C-alpha positions, -999 to +999 in steps of 0.1 A: +833+115-499+853+095-524+873+079-496+840+068-480+827+054-512+860+036-518+859+022-482+823+011-487+832-006-520+861-025-504+838-035-475+812-048-499+838-068-518+851-084-486+815-092-475+807-108-509+838-129-508+826-143-475+790-149-486+779-186-486+741-190-484+726-208-454+757-225-442+766-224-405+795-200-403+825-190-383+825-152-377+838-136-409+862-107-406+837-086-426+811-088-398+826-056-385+831-023-403+849+007-391+859+040-406+890+048-385+913+019-387+905+010-351+893-026-346+860-038-332+868-073-324+849-100-343+848-117-309+821-091-300+799-107-327+805-141-312+798-128-277+765-112-288+754-145-303+764-163-271+744-139-249+714-140-272+715-178-273+719-180-235+688-159-231+669-181-256+680-212-237+668-196-204+632-194-219+633-229-235+642-219-271+668-234-294+699-215-303+702-194-334+729-201-360+747-174-379+744-174-417+764-153-440+735-138-460+720-122-428+754-112-415+762-094-448+730-074-446+735-067-409+770-052-416+757-031-445+729-017-423+752-010-394+777+007-417+750+028-434+738+040-400+772+047-386+785+065-416+753+085-420+741+071-452+709+061-435+692+073-403+693+051-372+664+027-373+649+002-396+647+021-429+654-003-458+642-034-438+623-047-468+653-043-490+675-063-466+649-090-463+645-093-501+683-095-505+685-123-479+655-142-495+672-140-529+703-154-514+689-183-492+654-189-507+620-184-492+618-177-455+587-177-433+596-148-409+622-121-404+628-094-378+656-070-369+671-054-338+693-023-339+712-003-312+741+020-309+764+034-282+796+027-264+784-008-254+800-041-251+782-074-262+766-081-228+753-045-225+737-045-260+720-078-254+707-066-220+694-035-237+674-056-261+662-079-234+648-049-215+630-035-245+597-054-251+599-052-290+635-063-291+630-090-266+600-103-287+624-106-317+650-124-296+624-149-283+607-153-317+604-185-337+636-181-356+665-204-364+690-182-381+706-149-375+731-124-388+750-098-366+769-068-380+787-040-363+801-007-375+822+017-354+825+055-359+855+077-353+844+085-317+841+048-309+803+046-311+793+011-323+761+005-344+746-029-340+722-048-362+709-083-356+686-099-382+664-129-372+652-154-398+629-184-398+636-208-426+619-241-428 
């Protein structure tokens, strides 16, 4: 248990070093957490964003831009689910939204998609497109996003995407 807490503390330190509110970002290395030393490529985060934005473009919507505050909360949530600190789902959504709002200021809307499995970027986005609630979030009136992944020992990846509308 101490090793898990140490790993989580190091992860949070890395995330906080990357946090810059509401700036368009490159994919930070802390957008991915894993417990085993194996690597989930940060290119998967970039690919998820690309597929989500391709879908948004296909229905006439503008692309989403990654921001650090939402990515930080997405990573934390994915890690909490993957490492069994929280059940799979949207528990703690209000806390994530409050943390983001404190970081970037008032927002007019927020939503969240989660998934898990042995999925690549295209597969997780297709899963969300084929789910009415997740698709509604992807097609919502949002302009910013955060994407975070966490991988378990068996290779299962937990995905969180947060959507934000900031005027």
